[in-house]
C-alpha positions in Angstrom: -9.2 1.6 25.6 -5.3 -0.7 25.1 -4.5 0.9 21.9 -4.4 -1.5 19.0 -0.5 -2.2 17.5 -0.8 -0.8 14.1 1.8 -1.6 11.4 1.3 0.6 8.3 3.0 -0.1 4.9 3.5 2.7 2.1 3.5 2.1 -1.4 6.0 2.8 -4.2 7.9 6.2 -3.7 5.9 6.6 -0.5 6.9 7.3 3.1 4.8 8.3 6.4 3.4 11.0 4.9 0.9 8.9 2.9 -0.2 8.5 6.1 0.1 11.2 8.4 -3.6 12.6 7.3 -5.1 9.9 9.0 -6.8 10.6 12.9 -5.6 6.8 14.1 -3.3 8.2 17.1 -5.9 8.2 19.8 -6.9 4.3 18.4 -3.5 3.1 17.9 0.1 3.1 18.5 1.0 4.0 15.0 4.5 2.4 12.8 5.3 3.2 9.4 8.0 0.7 8.0 10.0 2.1 5.7 9.7 -0.5 2.1 12.8 0.6 0.6 15.5 -1.1 1.8 15.1 -4.9 0.4 14.5 -5.8 -3.7 12.1 -8.6 -2.8 8.8 -8.9 -1.4 10.1 -11.2 1.0 12.6 -9.5 2.2 10.5 -6.5 2.4 8.1 -8.7 4.5 10.8 -10.1 6.7 12.3 -6.8 7.4 8.5 -5.4 8.2 8.8 -8.1 10.8 11.3 -7.6 12.8 10.5 -4.1 13.9 6.9 -5.4 14.8 5.4 -6.4 18.1 4.5 -9.9 18.3 1.1 -9.3 17.2 -0.6 -6.4 15.6 -3.0 -4.8 12.7 -1.5 -4.5 9.8 -2.7 -2.2 6.6 -0.8 -1.8 3.0 -1.6 0.3 0.1 -0.6 -0.8 -3.3 3.3 -2.1 -3.0 2.8 -2.0 1.2 -0.9 -4.3 0.5 1.9 -6.6 -1.7 4.1 -6.5 0.9 1.2 -7.1 3.4 -0.2 -10.3 1.3 3.4 -11.1 2.1 3.4 -11.2 5.5 0.3 -13.4 5.8 1.7 -15.6 3.9 4.7 -16.0 6.3 3.1 -15.0 9.7 -0.6 -15.4 9.5 -0.8 -15.7 13.3 1.0 -12.2 14.1 -2.0 -10.3 11.9 -5.0 -9.4 14.6 -6.7 -7.8 11.2 -5.7 -7.1 7.8 -6.5 -3.8 5.5 -5.2 -3.7 2.0 -5.9 -0.3 0.3 -5.5 -0.2 -3.4 -3.8 -3.6 -4.1 -2.9 -5.7 -6.7 -2.7 -9.9 -5.8 -1.7 -10.3 -9.4 1.7 -12.1 -10.4 3.5 -9.1 -12.8 2.4 -9.2 -16.8 5.1 -9.3 -19.0 4.5 -5.4 -20.3 4.5 -4.4 -17.1 7.7 -5.5 -16.2 9.3 -4.3 -19.2 7.5 -0.9 -18.3 9.2 -1.0 -14.9 13.1 -2.2 -16.8 12.6 1.2 -18.9 11.9 3.3 -15.3 14.9 1.8 -13.7 17.1 2.7 -17.1 15.6 6.2 -17.1 16.4 6.2 -13.2 20.5 4.8 -14.0 20.4 7.5 -16.6 19.4 10.7 -14.2 15.6 11.0 -15.3 14.6 10.1 -11.1 13.1 13.0 -10.8 11.9 13.1 -14.5 9.6 9.4 -13.7 6.9 10.9 -10.9 6.6 14.1 -12.4 6.0 13.1 -16.0 4.9 9.2 -15.7 3.6 8.6 -12.7 1.4 11.5 -11.4 -0.9 11.2 -14.3 -2.0 8.0 -13.1 -1.4 7.9 -9.5 -4.4 10.7 -8.5 -8.2 11.5 -9.5 -8.0 13.9 -12.7 -9.7 16.6 -11.0 -6.6 16.5 -8.4 -3.8 17.2 -10.6 -3.4 21.1 -10.1 -3.8 20.5 -6.4 -0.4 22.1 -5.8 0.2 20.9 -2.3 -1.2 17.3 -3.1 1.3 16.9 -5.6 4.1 18.6 -3.8 3.7 15.8 -1.6 4.2 13.3 -3.7 7.2 14.7 -5.3 8.8 15.2 -1.8 7.7 11.7 -0.5 9.3 10.4 -4.1 12.7 12.5 -3.6 12.7 11.5 -0.3 12.8 7.4 -0.9 15.4 8.2 -3.6 16.5 6.4 -6.9 17.8 3.3 -4.6 15.1 2.7 -2.7 12.7 3.3 -6.4 15.0 1.0 -7.9 14.9 -1.7 -4.9 10.7 -1.6 -5.2 10.4 -1.8 -8.5 12.9 -5.2 -8.9 10.6 -6.1 -5.8 7.2 -5.5 -7.7 9.0 -7.4 -10.9 9.8 -10.6 -9.5 6.9 -11.2 -6.8 4.7 -14.1 -7.0 1.2 -14.6 -7.8 -0.4 -14.0 -4.4 -4.2 -14.8 -5.4 -3.4 -18.6 -3.6 -3.0 -17.0 -0.7 -6.2 -15.1 -0.3 -8.2 -18.3 1.0 -5.9 -19.2 4.0 -6.6 -15.8 5.6 -8.9 -16.0 8.0 -8.5 -12.3 10.5 -10.9 -9.7 9.8 -10.0 -8.0 6.8 -10.8 -4.7 4.7 -10.2 -3.8 2.0 -10.3 -0.5 0.2 -9.9 1.2 -2.9 -10.9 4.6 -5.1 -13.1 4.3 -7.6 -11.2 6.0 -9.8 -8.0 4.0 -9.5 -6.4 3.3 -12.9 -3.4 1.6 -10.8 -5.2 -1.0 -9.3 -8.5 -1.0 -10.9 -11.7 -1.5 -8.8 -11.9 -5.3 -9.9 -8.8 -6.1 -7.9 -10.2 -5.3 -4.3 -13.6 -7.4 -5.6 -11.4 -10.4 -6.2 -9.6 -9.7 -2.8 -13.0 -9.4 -1.1 -14.8 -12.5 -2.9 -12.0 -14.9 -2.3 -10.9 -13.6 1.8 -13.6 -15.3 3.8 -13.9 -12.3 6.5 -13.2 -9.2 4.0 -15.4 -6.6 3.7 -15.0 -4.1 0.5 -15.0 -0.2 0.5 -15.1 1.7 -2.5 -13.9 5.1 -2.0 -15.3 8.3 -4.0 -13.5 10.8 -6.2 -10.2 8.8 -5.5 -6.7 7.3 -7.7 -4.9 5.3 -6.6 -3.9 7.2 -3.4 -6.8 7.2 -1.6 -4.9 8.2 2.1 -3.8 11.3 0.6 -6.7 11.8 -1.6 -9.5 11.6 0.8 -8.1 11.2 3.7 -11.5 12.1 6.3 -13.0 9.2 4.6 -10.4 6.8 4.6 -9.5 8.0 8.2 -13.2 6.9 8.9 -13.3 3.7 7.9 -10.0 2.6 9.2 -11.3 3.7 12.5 -14.0 1.8 12.6 -11.8 -1.1 11.3 -10.0 -1.2 13.9 -12.5 0.1 16.4 -15.2 -2.5 15.3 -13.1 -5.9 15.3 -10.7 -5.2 17.6 -10.6 -7.4 21.2 -7.3 -7.9 23.5 
């Protein structure tokens, strides 16, 4: 069987380590794209499309899912199948924008490293995993690699993103929606909305997982992504 070309898009303050525990390399030619260089969702989507093959499977988590939906707006004919993990299709709310503006101010005032430790970790992962040193270290190391400038780009992008709900009914490729059951950043109802409004979508809810499902439950998520790649892909 020929391998599927697969583009993976990480979330905010995440890099390729978000995906590296997944067992996909025997089924897919995997490329993880950097989503920290542009400061708009459209700019991020266009940079991914420049790197991607002519046709590919596409999976994104959180910010990566938002960028994936933008790709479905710009170039749906290039996407063979779609996976949206822990993703929010709604436009930003005023209180979210105010919060992100405060985080940008913190980052600009020398408190970038404090943001992940004290503001993001408490909501990113399942409460039972907050003392998991290996998991926490991975999250912090990813944030440090993305860095202040990349993080500010990502915040500016989500602050100015458009409402992606109108795109959903136009998506025709096979789609998997996946979410951690205990995700408080993108709660389950957001994934249910995606599943209800994308024609060929199915919903998978991963128990005992918060927002970073690929890191918190890599075996379960890997199995679901393998099924998504194997069962519905055809050259």
